[in-house]
C-alpha positions in Angstrom: 165.8 -50.2 74.1 167.8 -47.2 73.3 170.6 -47.5 70.8 173.7 -45.5 70.9 175.0 -43.7 67.8 177.2 -46.6 66.6 174.4 -49.1 66.9 172.0 -46.9 65.0 174.6 -46.7 62.1 175.0 -50.4 62.0 171.2 -51.1 61.8 170.8 -48.4 59.1 173.6 -50.2 57.1 171.8 -53.5 57.3 168.5 -52.0 56.1 170.3 -50.5 53.0 171.9 -53.9 52.2 168.5 -55.6 52.5 166.8 -53.1 50.2 169.6 -53.4 47.6 169.2 -57.2 47.6 165.4 -56.9 47.1 166.0 -54.5 44.2 168.3 -57.0 42.5 165.8 -59.8 42.9 162.9 -57.7 41.5 164.6 -56.2 38.4 167.4 -58.4 37.1 166.3 -60.4 34.0 166.0 -64.1 34.4 165.9 -64.0 38.2 162.1 -64.7 38.2 161.8 -66.9 35.1 161.9 -64.1 32.6 158.6 -62.4 33.5 160.4 -59.1 34.0 161.6 -59.0 30.4 158.1 -58.7 29.0 158.6 -61.7 26.7 156.7 -65.0 27.1 158.9 -68.0 28.2 159.7 -70.4 25.4 157.9 -73.7 25.4 160.0 -76.8 26.1 161.7 -78.2 23.0 160.1 -81.6 23.4 156.6 -80.4 23.7 154.3 -81.0 20.7 151.4 -79.0 19.4 148.1 -80.6 20.2 146.5 -82.5 17.3 143.5 -80.7 16.0 140.6 -82.8 14.6 139.1 -81.0 11.5 135.4 -80.3 11.8 133.2 -82.2 9.4 132.1 -80.3 6.3 128.5 -79.2 6.4 126.1 -81.1 4.3 124.6 -79.2 1.4 121.0 -78.2 1.7 118.3 -79.8 -0.4 118.1 -76.6 -2.5 121.9 -76.6 -3.2 121.9 -80.3 -4.1 119.1 -79.9 -6.5 120.8 -76.9 -8.2 124.1 -78.7 -8.6 122.5 -81.9 -10.1 120.5 -80.1 -12.8 122.7 -78.6 -15.6 121.0 -75.8 -17.7 119.7 -76.9 -21.1 121.5 -74.5 -23.4 119.5 -75.6 -26.4 116.5 -73.7 -25.1 118.4 -70.5 -26.0 119.5 -71.7 -29.5 117.6 -71.8 -32.8 118.3 -75.5 -33.2 118.1 -78.7 -31.2 120.9 -80.9 -30.0 120.0 -83.4 -32.7 120.0 -80.7 -35.4 123.5 -79.6 -34.3 124.8 -83.1 -34.4 123.4 -83.6 -38.0 124.9 -80.3 -39.1 128.3 -81.3 -37.6 128.2 -84.6 -39.4 127.5 -82.9 -42.7 130.4 -80.5 -42.2 132.8 -83.4 -41.3 131.7 -85.4 -44.3 132.2 -82.4 -46.6 135.6 -81.7 -45.1 136.7 -85.3 -45.8 135.5 -85.0 -49.4 137.0 -81.5 -49.9 140.5 -82.8 -48.9 140.3 -86.0 -50.9 141.1 -85.7 -54.6 143.3 -87.2 -57.4 145.2 -85.9 -60.4 143.0 -88.2 -62.5 139.9 -86.2 -61.5 138.6 -83.2 -63.3 136.4 -80.6 -61.5 133.2 -82.4 -62.4 134.4 -85.7 -60.9 135.8 -83.9 -57.9 132.5 -82.2 -57.2 130.6 -85.4 -57.6 132.0 -86.6 -54.3 130.3 -83.8 -52.4 127.3 -83.0 -54.7 124.7 -83.8 -52.1 126.6 -81.9 -49.3 126.8 -78.4 -50.9 124.4 -75.9 -52.3 124.1 -75.3 -56.0 125.6 -71.8 -55.5 128.8 -73.2 -53.9 129.5 -75.8 -56.7 131.0 -73.4 -59.2 133.1 -71.7 -56.6 134.7 -75.0 -55.5 135.1 -76.1 -59.2 136.9 -72.8 -60.0 139.3 -73.3 -57.1 140.1 -76.8 -58.1 140.8 -75.9 -61.7 143.2 -73.0 -61.0 145.8 -73.5 -63.8 149.0 -73.5 -61.7 147.5 -75.8 -59.1 145.9 -78.2 -61.6 149.1 -78.4 -63.7 151.3 -79.3 -60.6 148.7 -81.8 -59.5 148.8 -83.6 -62.8 152.6 -83.3 -63.3 153.4 -84.8 -60.0 150.5 -87.3 -60.1 149.3 -86.2 -56.7 146.6 -88.0 -54.8 145.2 -86.7 -51.5 143.3 -88.4 -48.7 141.5 -85.8 -46.6 140.3 -85.8 -43.0 138.3 -83.1 -41.3 138.1 -82.3 -37.6 135.7 -79.6 -36.1 137.6 -77.3 -33.8 134.9 -75.0 -32.6 131.5 -73.3 -33.4 132.1 -69.7 -34.6 128.7 -68.3 -35.3 125.0 -69.3 -35.8 121.8 -67.8 -37.0 118.2 -68.8 -37.3 119.0 -71.4 -40.0 122.8 -71.4 -40.3 125.8 -72.5 -38.3 129.5 -71.7 -39.0 132.1 -74.2 -37.8 135.9 -73.8 -37.6 137.3 -77.0 -39.2 140.8 -78.2 -39.7 141.1 -80.2 -43.0 144.3 -82.3 -43.3 145.5 -83.5 -46.7 147.8 -86.5 -46.8 149.4 -86.3 -50.3 151.1 -89.0 -52.2 153.0 -88.0 -55.4 156.1 -88.8 -57.5 158.1 -86.8 -54.9 156.9 -89.0 -52.1 154.5 -88.4 -49.3 153.6 -85.1 -47.5 151.0 -83.6 -45.4 149.4 -80.2 -45.1 146.6 -78.8 -42.9 144.6 -75.7 -43.0 141.8 -74.3 -40.9 138.6 -73.2 -42.6 135.4 -71.5 -41.6 132.6 -73.7 -43.0 129.0 -72.5 -43.0 126.1 -74.9 -43.2 122.5 -73.9 -43.8 119.2 -75.6 -43.3 116.7 -74.9 -46.1 114.1 -77.2 -44.7 115.3 -80.3 -46.6 118.4 -80.8 -44.6 121.8 -79.2 -44.0 124.1 -78.2 -46.8 127.4 -76.3 -47.0 127.0 -72.9 -48.6 130.4 -71.3 -47.9 134.0 -72.2 -47.1 136.8 -69.8 -46.5 140.1 -69.8 -44.7 139.3 -69.3 -41.0 141.6 -66.3 -40.9 139.6 -64.6 -43.7 136.4 -64.4 -41.7 133.2 -66.2 -42.8 131.4 -65.3 -39.6 
């Protein structure tokens, strides 16, 4: 039917109001659950993350298992066997014990007798000279000093075709007229194998070298 001018204005107004309502519904944030904001809706506070079951670790292959079970034999690269190294270390420890054990009642000859079979003939006069240094010998006698020595191998410093140098800490526990005291020093001790067994052929302070 034909609408007069007043009716047409009223219909037009209703259409404008409807379009405005639709615009508000489409574009106001929160009206449609937050999708218009471009941000995901937050999960409910009481919801828990699903429990993930870890996947079992893969079993090693036969090749990997064989490689891990067989350690390399380092002695195939060294000029001595494991047994020879053990014997050399025992000689060094025995020498260190004797080197740090002495008494004011001993002269150089008696002191050297305690290690005679452990050192080379070339080293004997060197040790005797050090033991007989006037100032040291005089104090040892005046204070009636007696020492009990113990040696501990710290590391292996160097080796050759017939020699091994160990770093050794020798501790002297000294009893004297002044009471008891203790002193320790670290030495580089070289042992050589001349075919008849291991013997010490050099001893120096570790800080001095002997490599």
